N, C-alpha and C positions, 0 to 999 in steps of 0.2 A: 188863408190868407193870402202868404206869399204863394203861392200853388196858382191861385186866384190872376196874380200880378201875372206872373210867368206867361199861364195859359192865353194873357189876355195881351201881352207883348208878342208871342208865337205868333197867334193872331192877323196884329196889325201888319207884323211881316209877308202873312199869305195871302192879306189883302193885298198888301202892293205886288207882292208875285202875281198875283192875279190878275191883275191888269197887265203889268209886263207881255205875260201869255197873249191874253189876250186882245190887248190893244185897241179898244175902243168903250165908249161908257157903259155902267151900267147899273142897272137899279140896285136900289138896298135888298128888294128881296131874289133875284136873279145872283147877290153876291151868295146870299144867305142857303140857298139851293143846291150853289153851286158848292159851296165847300162845307153844307152841311153845318150852319151855324143855329143857335135860335136865332128867332129875329128879333129878338129885344137885345141881347148882345150886338147885332149885329147892328141894330141902329145906335147903340152908341159909341161902340167904335167907329163907324162912320164918320159922324157928329164930330169925335177929338180926334180925327186926326183933318178935319174941315177947321175947327180950330187955329190947330198947330198948322195947317197954311199945306200940308200935304197932299190934298182933295180940295178939288172944286166940287159943289154941287149948285147943279143944272134946277134951280127950283120949278120951272115951268117943264121941266121935260122930266124932273124927279129920276134923275140921274147923277152919279158920278163919276170923275174921271182925274187921274193924278197932276199935279203942278209941277210945275220946273222944279221948285222947292226937293221934288224926291230927287231929279239927276242931278242937282246940283251935291246931294249925299255925296252921290262916290265920280266924278266927272273926273276931280283930282289922281283918281286913285292908280288909271294908267302911267301916267307921268312916274309917280312914284316908284312904280313897281317895274316900270320897264326902260325907264330911262328914256335913251338916245332912242327908243324905238327896233333896236335892229332886231329883237324876239318878235315882236307883231310882223316886222316883215316877212321874215323867215314865215312866218305862220302861214302868210297872203302867199309866197311864192309857194310852199309845197302841196297849198290848196290849189293854188294853178297849176300846179305840175300833175296832178294826180288826180282832182277833182275827188276824193276821198273825205271823210270826217279827219281832221285835225283839230290837235289840244294839248294844250300846256297842262301839267299837273307838281301840286306841290306838296307836301308832306303836313296834315293838319290835325296833331295829335297820333292818332294811329289810326290815320284817316288819308288816304290821296283827295283831294279837292281839286277840280276842273277850273282852274283861273281864267281860261279864257278857249272858246272854243272857234268852230267855222265847221260847218255843215258838209254834209258830202253832197254833189250835185246828183246825185245817179238815184235809179229811181228805187231800186235795192240799197237801203243802207240802216244803220243802226241810230238811233238822237241821245244825244246826251247835253244836257242842261249847261250853261254855265254858272257855276256854285255848284253842280252837283258832289256830294261827298262818297264815298263808300269804304268800305275796311281797305288799309294797304294791302294785304294779302291778295285782294282780287281782282288784280287787273298789272298787266302786264307793267305800264307806268308807275306802279306802284313796287312793284319790286325792283326797277331800275332804281328808286331812290333808297330801298332798302340799302341796296348795293354799295352804298356810299360810308355806312355805316360801321362802327369794328363791330368784335362777335360780343360784346358784353351789352349793349347798346341795342344791338340787332334782335337778341332773343327775348330782352324786355318788352321790344317795341310787338315783336309775336306772338308774345302770349298777351299780352293788353289787346291787342286785334283781336286773338281768338274770343276773347272775354266780349268786345264791344258786337261778335257777329251771334245775331238772334238763334241761326240755323245751326245744330250741331253738327251737321253732316257736310257744312262750310268750312269747318275750321280745318285749318290745317297744321303739319306737324314741323317741326323746327327743319329738321331734318331735307324734306322737302325743299323747304324754301331756299336752303343752303346751299343746296344743290341747285339748283335755276337762277342761283345769283354768283355761283361759280361760274357757270354758261356767261353768263350777264359778261360778270368782267375781263371774261376771256373774247366774249367777241364785242366785245363796247356796244353793245347793244341789245333788249332784248326783244323777242317775237312767240308771241301767243296765242294759238288759235281757241277758240271755246272760251273767253274770255275776255271779259265780264259776263258777254253774252253768247248764248250757243249759234253758229253760224256764223259767228264773228271772227275777226284776226287782227291781229294790232304788232304795231312796230312800236320803240319805244327808244330813245338815248336821249343821256345826259345834258342839259346844256350849259357851257361852259361860262354859266353867270350865273351870279345867286339873286335869289328875288328875297327883300327882306332877309338876308342871313342865312339863305335856308336853299338846297340845289331844288331844282327845277326839270322837270321832263319836257320833251317835245315829240308827240306822238302822234301817229297813221292810223286810223282805225276803218274799217267796212267789212263787205261780207270775203269771207275764206277761201270762195273759190276767185275771187277776183285778183286776194293778196296770192294766192298759189301763182296763177295767171303771168302775176307781174313782181313775183318775189323780188328778181334782180334790178327792177326799174324803181319799183317804190323804196326799194333800201339803199340805191344807191339817190334819189330825192332828199330822203330823210338825211342822209351824210353830208349832199351839198349845204341845203338849210340851216342845219347845224353849224359846218363851215363857215358860213356866210356869219353867223354872229360870233366865230372863234375868236376872243380878247387873247388866248393865250397859245402860243406857238406850238407849245409842247404838248399839250392838249390830244388826249387818243382815247385812251378810255377810259367808264367812271371810275373814281379811285375813293378812298377809303374817308370820309371826314370827318371830324369828331363833332356830334349834332347835341 
């Protein structure tokens, strides 16, 4: 019974995510086929979401679409997370200057989660959905977050991240992570190629502002060839964006923060 409830809850969110991506009305059969759900349970879920006010059902066209109650669930979150909006302004400025993908990342247990994203305008690009999570050891933004941890906390987090990484080949050694973190701390930023995407590159820097009490990284990602060609330009653009939201005049490099 508990498993069934968890599955139903997950499917309800997946349906709402389906609408976020598609952005148009969908019939019950279209939703069931797209998400590979049984028709019977899809019908029950959709009717429940209608009764709760999260979906509107057009009986004549036989299609569903989210109501404004869905948007109301999260419209308050950016104000709570980003306060004055300086961080969001930095995202816009960095994107305008480079045209590359820009995102904010925070630690969510043993994962990196992308809490705000701005997609690249280039034809050849990588896409990351807002809200996506990945093991914190599998991106440079995650490693920048790990650079804020004391040694004992770092070791525990890497161990648990390895447990959460299903592919044995992708598990990492603490010594390798420590070496990368030492470089991040020395440089004041992180740069990596082919992680998390082969053929991609990412810069990341710690933002001198906490989100819900946790460190946050501002990152710039795109195709490796463009990043090699514009390495200094992109790094300076990232530094400028971080400086624009600087609240501590003594902030220069990521520092250890007890989490």
